[in-house]
N, CA, C and O of each residue as an XYZ file, in Angstrom:
736
protein
N     282.318    -63.861    207.023
C     282.950    -64.189    205.766
C     284.194    -63.311    205.588
O     284.169    -62.113    205.869
N     285.256    -63.918    205.126
C     286.454    -63.134    204.889
C     286.532    -62.738    203.410
O     285.750    -63.211    202.586
N     287.470    -61.882    203.100
C     287.583    -61.350    201.730
C     287.917    -62.430    200.708
O     287.442    -62.387    199.573
N     288.721    -63.379    201.105
C     289.104    -64.441    200.175
C     287.892    -65.273    199.757
O     287.759    -65.645    198.590
N     287.017    -65.560    200.707
C     285.819    -66.346    200.396
C     284.861    -65.551    199.503
O     284.260    -66.103    198.581
N     284.726    -64.264    199.781
C     283.882    -63.413    198.939
C     284.432    -63.357    197.524
O     283.672    -63.444    196.559
N     285.752    -63.213    197.391
C     286.371    -63.177    196.067
C     286.174    -64.498    195.331
O     286.001    -64.504    194.112
N     286.198    -65.612    196.050
C     285.930    -66.915    195.428
C     284.517    -66.961    194.865
O     284.311    -67.449    193.754
N     283.534    -66.457    195.622
C     282.152    -66.412    195.133
C     282.035    -65.525    193.899
O     281.319    -65.865    192.958
N     282.723    -64.406    193.897
C     282.691    -63.500    192.737
C     283.284    -64.192    191.518
O     282.726    -64.110    190.424
N     284.405    -64.869    191.698
C     285.038    -65.579    190.582
C     284.148    -66.690    190.042
O     284.067    -66.888    188.830
N     283.482    -67.415    190.934
C     282.563    -68.468    190.492
C     281.422    -67.887    189.675
O     281.034    -68.451    188.652
N     280.884    -66.754    190.129
C     279.763    -66.116    189.412
C     280.197    -65.626    188.034
O     279.444    -65.745    187.067
N     281.407    -65.074    187.939
C     281.901    -64.616    186.638
C     282.093    -65.784    185.681
O     281.806    -65.658    184.491
N     282.574    -66.918    186.181
C     282.720    -68.104    185.343
C     281.366    -68.589    184.848
O     281.240    -68.997    183.693
N     280.354    -68.551    185.704
C     279.005    -68.964    185.310
C     278.456    -68.043    184.233
O     277.825    -68.503    183.281
N     278.694    -66.740    184.380
C     278.176    -65.778    183.405
C     278.833    -65.969    182.042
O     278.164    -65.838    181.018
N     280.122    -66.274    182.008
C     280.782    -66.473    180.717
C     280.236    -67.705    180.019
O     280.258    -67.774    178.790
N     279.747    -68.681    180.776
C     279.159    -69.862    180.161
C     277.751    -69.588    179.642
O     277.275    -70.288    178.749
N     277.085    -68.580    180.189
C     275.712    -68.268    179.790
C     275.673    -67.471    178.491
O     274.912    -67.815    177.587
N     276.473    -66.418    178.379
C     276.433    -65.513    177.231
C     277.665    -65.720    176.355
O     278.798    -65.715    176.837
N     277.421    -65.900    175.064
C     278.488    -66.112    174.096
C     278.448    -64.988    173.071
O     277.399    -64.714    172.488
N     279.581    -64.338    172.849
C     279.682    -63.267    171.865
C     280.366    -63.821    170.627
O     281.476    -64.349    170.699
N     279.682    -63.694    169.475
C     280.219    -64.149    168.194
C     280.397    -62.946    167.298
O     279.430    -62.239    167.012
N     281.617    -62.700    166.850
C     281.877    -61.580    165.941
C     281.518    -61.983    164.516
O     281.919    -63.046    164.043
N     280.764    -61.130    163.837
C     280.414    -61.363    162.436
C     281.429    -60.635    161.559
O     281.999    -61.219    160.637
N     281.649    -59.348    161.858
C     282.710    -58.566    161.225
C     283.227    -57.566    162.251
O     283.013    -57.756    163.448
N     283.905    -56.501    161.810
C     284.506    -55.558    162.760
C     283.476    -54.816    163.606
O     283.745    -54.501    164.765
N     282.303    -54.534    163.044
C     281.310    -53.743    163.785
C     280.072    -54.537    164.175
O     279.301    -54.070    165.014
N     279.853    -55.694    163.615
C     278.655    -56.482    163.920
C     279.036    -57.732    164.700
O     280.050    -58.374    164.427
N     278.190    -58.064    165.685
C     278.391    -59.266    166.480
C     277.051    -59.720    167.026
O     276.058    -58.997    166.954
N     277.035    -60.927    167.573
C     275.819    -61.494    168.158
C     276.112    -61.972    169.571
O     277.175    -62.529    169.846
N     275.153    -61.746    170.462
C     275.219    -62.293    171.812
C     274.103    -63.312    171.912
O     272.927    -62.951    171.922
N     274.461    -64.574    171.986
C     273.502    -65.690    171.990
C     272.518    -65.590    170.826
O     271.321    -65.819    171.004
N     273.011    -65.253    169.649
C     272.183    -65.170    168.449
C     271.422    -63.872    168.296
O     270.672    -63.718    167.332
N     271.585    -62.936    169.207
C     270.892    -61.645    169.154
C     271.841    -60.615    168.525
O     272.949    -60.425    169.027
N     271.418    -59.930    167.409
C     272.347    -59.060    166.674
C     272.566    -57.695    167.332
O     271.625    -57.060    167.808
N     273.821    -57.264    167.347
C     274.231    -55.953    167.851
C     275.238    -55.345    166.889
O     275.883    -56.046    166.110
N     275.356    -54.028    166.961
C     276.316    -53.319    166.118
C     277.125    -52.374    166.993
O     276.564    -51.645    167.811
N     278.433    -52.386    166.821
C     279.327    -51.502    167.551
C     279.314    -50.134    166.869
O     279.783    -49.992    165.739
N     278.775    -49.132    167.561
C     278.639    -47.789    166.989
C     279.887    -46.960    167.261
O     280.392    -46.285    166.364
N     280.386    -47.007    168.493
C     281.562    -46.218    168.862
C     282.431    -47.028    169.809
O     281.938    -47.680    170.729
N     283.742    -46.973    169.564
C     284.698    -47.682    170.385
C     285.792    -46.681    170.770
O     286.800    -46.565    170.073
N     285.596    -45.971    171.859
C     286.520    -44.920    172.286
C     287.646    -45.533    173.118
O     287.391    -46.191    174.127
N     288.877    -45.317    172.696
C     290.083    -45.828    173.363
C     290.060    -47.349    173.529
O     290.474    -47.880    174.560
N     289.580    -48.025    172.518
C     289.507    -49.491    172.513
C     288.843    -50.037    173.770
O     289.357    -50.959    174.404
N     287.716    -49.469    174.121
C     286.994    -49.894    175.313
C     286.207    -51.175    175.118
O     285.812    -51.806    176.098
N     285.967    -51.578    173.865
C     285.149    -52.762    173.613
C     285.977    -54.024    173.760
O     287.038    -54.163    173.153
N     285.477    -54.940    174.573
C     286.079    -56.258    174.750
C     284.948    -57.262    174.787
O     284.093    -57.203    175.670
N     284.933    -58.186    173.835
C     283.825    -59.138    173.751
C     283.804    -60.077    174.960
O     282.730    -60.487    175.401
N     284.975    -60.420    175.499
C     285.011    -61.300    176.666
C     284.425    -60.599    177.895
O     283.649    -61.194    178.643
N     284.797    -59.340    178.098
C     284.280    -58.586    179.245
C     282.789    -58.327    179.106
O     282.048    -58.345    180.089
N     282.359    -58.084    177.870
C     280.932    -57.878    177.631
C     280.152    -59.147    177.963
O     279.076    -59.072    178.556
N     280.678    -60.302    177.589
C     280.001    -61.569    177.892
C     279.927    -61.805    179.398
O     278.947    -62.370    179.884
N     280.947    -61.382    180.144
C     280.939    -61.555    181.597
C     279.909    -60.672    182.279
O     279.288    -61.088    183.256
N     279.719    -59.451    181.775
C     278.850    -58.483    182.446
C     277.446    -58.411    181.861
O     276.566    -57.807    182.473
N     277.210    -59.002    180.710
C     275.927    -58.856    180.026
C     274.817    -59.553    180.796
O     275.036    -60.574    181.449
N     273.611    -58.976    180.706
C     272.418    -59.551    181.308
C     271.286    -59.462    180.292
O     271.263    -58.539    179.478
N     270.359    -60.394    180.326
C     269.272    -60.417    179.343
C     268.348    -59.213    179.465
O     267.624    -58.906    178.518
N     268.349    -58.525    180.598
C     267.507    -57.337    180.776
C     267.941    -56.221    179.834
O     267.146    -55.336    179.516
N     269.187    -56.253    179.386
C     269.698    -55.213    178.486
C     269.157    -55.336    177.066
O     269.333    -54.413    176.270
N     268.513    -56.429    176.726
C     268.002    -56.612    175.368
C     266.792    -55.734    175.073
O     266.358    -55.668    173.923
N     266.237    -55.061    176.070
C     265.093    -54.170    175.825
C     265.538    -52.765    175.432
O     264.711    -51.960    175.005
N     266.821    -52.454    175.566
C     267.333    -51.125    175.246
C     267.801    -51.069    173.796
O     268.271    -52.065    173.248
N     267.667    -49.890    173.176
C     268.125    -49.695    171.808
C     269.640    -49.498    171.746
O     270.294    -49.967    170.814
N     270.188    -48.810    172.731
C     271.626    -48.560    172.794
C     272.146    -48.953    174.172
O     271.482    -48.726    175.184
N     273.333    -49.541    174.203
C     273.976    -49.921    175.457
C     275.350    -49.277    175.491
O     276.144    -49.415    174.562
N     275.612    -48.570    176.583
C     276.902    -47.925    176.774
C     277.681    -48.734    177.801
O     277.174    -49.048    178.878
N     278.914    -49.065    177.455
C     279.802    -49.761    178.375
C     280.989    -48.873    178.680
O     281.715    -48.480    177.767
N     281.204    -48.550    179.943
C     282.338    -47.698    180.310
C     283.190    -48.399    181.351
O     282.702    -49.207    182.141
N     284.477    -48.070    181.333
C     285.442    -48.704    182.213
C     285.827    -47.766    183.339
O     286.148    -46.601    183.102
N     285.797    -48.268    184.557
C     286.257    -47.527    185.724
C     286.794    -48.493    186.746
O     286.117    -49.451    187.121
N     288.020    -48.247    187.205
C     288.672    -49.120    188.184
C     288.724    -50.572    187.690
O     288.473    -51.507    188.449
N     289.051    -50.739    186.409
C     289.186    -52.049    185.758
C     287.914    -52.874    185.809
O     287.975    -54.104    185.793
N     286.763    -52.221    185.872
C     285.482    -52.914    185.819
C     284.615    -52.293    184.733
O     284.590    -51.074    184.561
N     283.913    -53.141    184.012
C     283.006    -52.692    182.972
C     281.624    -52.463    183.563
O     281.091    -53.307    184.284
N     281.053    -51.300    183.243
C     279.695    -50.971    183.692
C     278.839    -50.784    182.449
O     279.257    -50.113    181.505
N     277.649    -51.366    182.436
C     276.751    -51.291    181.285
C     275.495    -50.518    181.655
O     274.938    -50.698    182.737
N     275.054    -49.650    180.738
C     273.854    -48.829    180.964
C     273.088    -48.771    179.654
O     273.683    -48.574    178.595
N     271.768    -48.943    179.718
C     270.932    -48.961    178.525
C     270.195    -47.654    178.301
O     269.862    -46.937    179.244
N     269.942    -47.354    177.009
C     269.232    -46.144    176.603
C     268.217    -46.497    175.518
O     268.433    -47.414    174.725
N     267.096    -45.749    175.494
C     266.016    -46.002    174.548
C     266.060    -45.031    173.379
O     266.509    -43.892    173.515
N     265.588    -45.498    172.232
C     265.368    -44.651    171.070
C     263.991    -43.998    171.210
O     263.148    -44.496    171.956
N     263.759    -42.908    170.514
C     262.465    -42.201    170.621
C     261.287    -43.063    170.187
O     260.170    -42.863    170.664
N     261.517    -44.013    169.295
C     260.428    -44.828    168.756
C     260.118    -46.048    169.620
O     259.163    -46.772    169.337
N     260.887    -46.283    170.642
C     260.665    -47.403    171.542
C     259.489    -47.059    172.473
O     259.464    -45.964    173.034
N     258.529    -47.956    172.647
C     257.390    -47.653    173.528
C     257.780    -47.469    174.995
O     257.014    -46.889    175.765
N     258.947    -47.950    175.389
C     259.418    -47.787    176.767
C     260.208    -46.497    176.958
O     260.764    -46.267    178.032
N     260.263    -45.659    175.933
C     261.072    -44.443    175.951
C     260.682    -43.503    177.095
O     259.506    -43.211    177.309
N     261.685    -43.044    177.811
C     261.530    -41.995    178.814
C     262.616    -40.968    178.543
O     263.741    -41.348    178.217
N     262.318    -39.684    178.665
C     263.303    -38.650    178.298
C     264.630    -38.750    179.048
O     265.674    -38.432    178.479
N     264.616    -39.177    180.295
C     265.875    -39.251    181.040
C     266.712    -40.465    180.655
O     267.868    -40.564    181.066
N     266.155    -41.393    179.872
C     266.904    -42.549    179.392
C     266.936    -42.597    177.871
O     267.088    -43.667    177.282
N     266.793    -41.438    177.239
C     266.799    -41.363    175.789
C     268.213    -41.360    175.232
O     269.189    -41.150    175.953
N     268.297    -41.600    173.925
C     269.592    -41.647    173.245
C     270.325    -40.316    173.362
O     271.551    -40.286    173.458
N     269.581    -39.222    173.355
C     270.215    -37.902    173.414
C     270.845    -37.608    174.776
O     271.522    -36.590    174.925
N     270.638    -38.476    175.778
C     271.253    -38.263    177.094
C     272.535    -39.080    177.285
O     273.109    -39.085    178.374
N     272.986    -39.769    176.231
C     274.207    -40.580    176.349
C     275.410    -39.702    176.644
O     276.224    -40.037    177.505
N     275.533    -38.580    175.941
C     276.665    -37.673    176.197
C     276.661    -37.151    177.626
O     277.705    -37.085    178.275
N     275.481    -36.781    178.111
C     275.380    -36.313    179.501
C     275.805    -37.406    180.472
O     276.497    -37.136    181.453
N     275.394    -38.632    180.201
C     275.780    -39.750    181.055
C     277.304    -39.919    181.076
O     277.901    -40.114    182.135
N     277.919    -39.841    179.898
C     279.371    -40.010    179.828
C     280.106    -38.900    180.581
O     281.122    -39.170    181.221
N     279.619    -37.666    180.521
C     280.280    -36.558    181.214
C     280.026    -36.567    182.721
O     280.917    -36.232    183.502
N     278.824    -36.945    183.128
C     278.457    -36.838    184.543
C     278.781    -38.078    185.374
O     279.180    -37.952    186.532
N     278.615    -39.264    184.807
C     278.717    -40.481    185.607
C     279.967    -41.315    185.332
O     280.281    -42.220    186.104
N     280.667    -41.033    184.270
C     281.848    -41.823    183.927
C     283.110    -41.061    184.311
O     283.107    -39.833    184.405
N     284.185    -41.807    184.529
C     285.467    -41.179    184.821
C     285.937    -40.371    183.618
O     285.724    -40.776    182.475
N     286.570    -39.240    183.868
C     287.022    -38.359    182.793
C     288.051    -39.083    181.924
O     289.067    -39.567    182.424
N     287.782    -39.150    180.637
C     288.712    -39.759    179.691
C     288.723    -41.273    179.705
O     289.629    -41.885    179.140
N     287.743    -41.890    180.334
C     287.742    -43.359    180.418
C     287.408    -43.967    179.052
O     286.787    -43.334    178.199
N     287.836    -45.197    178.882
C     287.505    -45.936    177.668
C     286.045    -46.367    177.745
O     285.564    -46.791    178.797
N     285.352    -46.254    176.625
C     283.947    -46.666    176.584
C     283.585    -47.118    175.183
O     284.334    -46.908    174.230
N     282.419    -47.745    175.077
C     281.893    -48.142    173.776
C     280.382    -47.996    173.794
O     279.750    -48.023    174.850
N     279.818    -47.840    172.608
C     278.361    -47.753    172.444
C     277.971    -48.805    171.413
O     278.523    -48.856    170.314
N     277.010    -49.643    171.790
C     276.512    -50.644    170.846
C     275.027    -50.416    170.601
O     274.296    -49.974    171.487
N     274.597    -50.725    169.383
C     273.196    -50.573    168.982
C     272.567    -51.956    168.917
O     273.121    -52.878    168.319
N     271.416    -52.084    169.532
C     270.652    -53.325    169.512
C     269.841    -53.353    168.228
O     268.935    -52.536    168.058
N     270.144    -54.275    167.318
C     269.449    -54.334    166.034
C     268.070    -54.971    166.126
O     267.237    -54.770    165.242
N     267.819    -55.733    167.178
C     266.526    -56.410    167.338
C     266.092    -56.286    168.796
O     266.376    -57.161    169.613
N     265.401    -55.192    169.113
C     264.996    -54.906    170.491
C     263.888    -55.858    170.919
O     262.911    -56.047    170.195
N     264.042    -56.457    172.095
C     263.025    -57.349    172.668
C     262.283    -56.591    173.759
O     262.790    -56.445    174.871
N     261.101    -56.117    173.450
C     260.318    -55.350    174.420
C     259.518    -56.316    175.284
O     258.726    -57.100    174.761
N     259.715    -56.272    176.599
C     258.974    -57.189    177.477
C     257.510    -56.797    177.563
O     257.141    -55.643    177.344
N     256.676    -57.794    177.890
C     255.252    -57.505    178.107
C     255.127    -56.599    179.303
O     255.757    -56.812    180.339
N     254.304    -55.586    179.145
C     254.153    -54.632    180.241
C     252.688    -54.298    180.407
O     251.974    -54.089    179.427
N     252.247    -54.247    181.640
C     250.871    -53.865    181.932
C     250.779    -52.351    181.935
O     251.778    -51.645    182.074
N     249.574    -51.881    181.781
C     249.341    -50.451    181.830
C     249.721    -49.926    183.213
O     249.388    -50.544    184.224
N     250.412    -48.797    183.261
C     250.857    -48.241    184.542
C     249.682    -47.893    185.440
O     249.761    -48.047    186.659
N     248.612    -47.431    184.855
C     247.437    -47.090    185.669
C     246.881    -48.336    186.346
O     246.454    -48.288    187.500
N     246.888    -49.442    185.625
C     246.386    -50.680    186.212
C     247.274    -51.123    187.362
O     246.774    -51.583    188.389
N     248.609    -50.989    187.199
C     249.513    -51.411    188.267
C     249.327    -50.560    189.514
O     249.297    -51.094    190.623
N     249.198    -49.225    189.353
C     249.035    -48.371    190.528
C     247.670    -48.575    191.152
O     247.529    -48.498    192.372
N     246.649    -48.840    190.320
C     245.316    -49.083    190.867
C     245.301    -50.381    191.671
O     244.615    -50.471    192.689
N     246.050    -51.384    191.222
C     246.103    -52.638    191.959
C     246.771    -52.467    193.308
O     246.390    -53.123    194.277
N     247.748    -51.606    193.380
C     248.438    -51.410    194.651
C     247.555    -50.720    195.676
O     247.675    -50.981    196.873
N     246.677    -49.849    195.225
C     245.848    -49.076    196.147
C     244.643    -49.859    196.646
O     244.195    -49.647    197.773
N     244.115    -50.755    195.832
C     242.924    -51.482    196.234
C     243.311    -52.677    197.083
O     244.348    -53.298    196.850
N     242.487    -53.002    198.063
C     242.817    -54.154    198.911
C     242.663    -55.459    198.129
O     241.897    -55.547    197.169
N     243.386    -56.429    198.553
C     243.306    -57.734    197.913
C     242.106    -58.469    198.492
O     241.992    -58.636    199.706
N     241.217    -58.903    197.615
C     240.008    -59.603    198.038
C     240.045    -60.999    197.441
O     240.098    -61.165    196.222
N     240.018    -61.979    198.295
C     239.958    -63.364    197.857
C     238.533    -63.851    198.085
O     238.027    -63.831    199.207
N     237.908    -64.279    197.024
C     236.544    -64.755    197.153
C     236.534    -66.276    197.068
O     237.239    -66.882    196.261
N     235.747    -66.848    197.890
C     235.592    -68.292    197.899
C     234.147    -68.586    197.525
O     233.218    -68.113    198.180
N     233.970    -69.346    196.500
C     232.627    -69.672    196.064
C     232.259    -71.071    196.540
O     233.040    -72.016    196.427
N     231.070    -71.173    197.064
C     230.529    -72.458    197.457
C     229.236    -72.671    196.710
O     228.462    -71.743    196.473
N     229.026    -73.905    196.350
C     227.760    -74.204    195.696
C     226.704    -74.342    196.775
O     226.635    -75.348    197.481
N     225.900    -73.331    196.885
C     224.848    -73.305    197.894
C     223.535    -73.095    197.155
O     223.438    -72.300    196.220
N     222.566    -73.810    197.590
C     221.251    -73.631    196.978
C     220.671    -72.317    197.479
O     220.318    -72.192    198.652
N     220.576    -71.364    196.608
C     220.101    -70.047    196.989
C     218.570    -70.037    197.067
O     217.893    -70.602    196.208
N     218.045    -69.399    198.092
C     216.584    -69.257    198.145
C     216.130    -68.259    197.094
O     216.926    -67.476    196.575
N     214.873    -68.297    196.795
C     214.344    -67.358    195.815
C     214.447    -65.936    196.360
O     214.657    -65.739    197.557
N     214.303    -64.975    195.505
C     214.452    -63.576    195.883
C     213.440    -63.182    196.952
O     213.766    -62.391    197.838
N     212.247    -63.704    196.893
C     211.218    -63.356    197.877
C     211.551    -63.898    199.261
O     211.132    -63.335    200.272
N     212.292    -64.972    199.304
C     212.643    -65.555    200.602
C     213.917    -64.945    201.185
O     214.231    -65.195    202.349
N     214.641    -64.170    200.427
C     215.907    -63.615    200.906
C     215.724    -62.482    201.903
O     216.692    -62.080    202.548
N     214.544    -61.967    202.045
C     214.352    -60.864    202.984
C     214.534    -61.333    204.427
O     214.612    -60.503    205.333
N     214.602    -62.621    204.654
C     214.850    -63.172    205.982
C     216.337    -63.371    206.274
O     216.697    -63.978    207.283
N     217.194    -62.864    205.399
C     218.628    -63.031    205.582
C     219.275    -61.721    206.007
O     218.768    -60.637    205.717
N     220.403    -61.838    206.698
C     221.199    -60.660    207.006
C     222.684    -61.053    206.937
O     223.053    -62.200    207.191
N     223.523    -60.067    206.587
C     224.962    -60.312    206.465
C     225.661    -59.819    207.715
O     225.302    -58.789    208.286
N     226.661    -60.570    208.124
C     227.415    -60.217    209.317
C     228.903    -60.233    208.955
O     229.389    -61.178    208.333
N     229.612    -59.188    209.347
C     231.047    -59.106    209.096
C     231.777    -59.838    210.219
O     231.567    -59.555    211.398
N     232.626    -60.769    209.843
C     233.383    -61.557    210.811
C     234.863    -61.278    210.571
O     235.371    -61.478    209.467
N     235.549    -60.814    211.614
C     236.980    -60.524    211.493
C     237.771    -61.680    212.068
O     237.445    -62.227    213.122
N     238.822    -62.036    211.344
C     239.704    -63.111    211.768
C     241.134    -62.596    211.628
O     241.746    -62.749    210.571
N     241.663    -61.994    212.675
C     243.004    -61.415    212.597
C     242.999    -60.223    211.659
O     242.288    -59.244    211.890
N     243.792    -60.306    210.603
C     243.858    -59.226    209.624
C     242.836    -59.388    208.516
O     242.661    -58.480    207.703
N     242.166    -60.513    208.466
C     241.219    -60.794    207.401
C     239.796    -60.606    207.910
O     239.516    -60.670    209.107
N     238.916    -60.371    206.950
C     237.510    -60.277    207.302
C     236.700    -60.969    206.224
O     237.133    -61.074    205.076
N     235.529    -61.435    206.599
C     234.639    -62.058    205.635
C     233.207    -61.751    206.033
O     232.932    -61.370    207.171
N     232.313    -61.920    205.099
C     230.901    -61.709    205.343
C     230.200    -63.060    205.340
O     230.405    -63.885    204.448
N     229.381    -63.265    206.344
C     228.623    -64.510    206.470
C     227.149    -64.147    206.427
O     226.706    -63.219    207.103
N     226.403    -64.882    205.633
C     224.965    -64.623    205.507
C     224.221    -65.617    206.389
O     224.411    -66.828    206.282
N     223.356    -65.073    207.278
C     222.570    -65.887    208.207
C     221.092    -65.709    207.900
O     220.656    -64.681    207.381
N     220.357    -66.725    208.232
C     218.893    -66.640    208.154
C     218.402    -66.010    209.456
O     218.855    -66.386    210.537
N     217.489    -65.065    209.356
C     216.874    -64.491    210.552
C     215.871    -65.485    211.109
O     215.145    -66.160    210.379
N     215.864    -65.543    212.396
C     214.910    -66.449    213.034
C     213.531    -65.802    213.042
O     213.391    -64.593    213.226
N     212.548    -66.614    212.843
C     211.184    -66.107    212.878
C     210.799    -65.848    214.323
O     211.383    -66.431    215.237
N     209.844    -64.999    214.532
C     209.442    -64.635    215.899
C     208.931    -65.840    216.658
O     209.069    -65.903    217.880
N     208.365    -66.764    215.984
C     207.846    -67.953    216.678
C     208.986    -68.852    217.170
O     208.810    -69.606    218.127
N     210.184    -68.772    216.502
C     211.326    -69.583    216.890
C     212.107    -68.976    218.041
O     212.828    -69.690    218.738
N     211.978    -67.658    218.256
C     212.729    -66.978    219.291
C     212.133    -67.348    220.647
O     210.922    -67.245    220.841
N     212.982    -67.779    221.589
C     212.496    -68.169    222.915
C     212.290    -66.915    223.753
O     213.074    -65.967    223.692
N     211.258    -66.933    224.506
C     210.976    -65.804    225.385
C     211.135    -66.192    226.786
O     210.939    -65.369    227.681
C-alpha cells in the first residue's frame, strides 16, 4: 500500500465519523453530542472545536466524567478521567490527575479543552474477581444426554474412563462385565 491509498482510507474514515456523531451547541458552554449533554469547563487557547470533536469522538468516552482534548501536530487527542464518585474510579485516572496529564503527556503550551459529562453512562461490568477466576479455570463443556440411569444399588457395576481426543478430554461411563460374561 502506498501513502496516497492510506490517506484515502483515513479521509474516508473521518467522513464516516462526522456522519455518526453530531455536536449541537445549546449555549457558549453547553452542548450535546447525539443528544448526550456536555459542558465546556475550560477552553485554553481556543482549543475547542465542535467539528474536530465530532470527528474524533467515540462512544467509549461517555463513561468518563471529564474528557480532555489536546492538540499536537494538528491532531486532536481525547483522554477521559473519572470523578471520585464514579464506580469505575481509579486513582491514576482521577480528575485530580488532569494537570499532571497536561504537563507530562501534552506538548508545552498546546491548546486544550476540558469538558464535563453531565450524564455519565456506566457500562455493565462484571466483578473483577469473577473475570480473573474465569480465566484461570479450564473451560468445561458439558453435554447432557437423556439416559435411563440405573438405580443407585446397580451403579456399583459402573466405572468411569477418561478418554482424550486431541486437546479435549471426556469421561465415559461403562458397565463392568460380570465374571460369568468374561471369556476365559
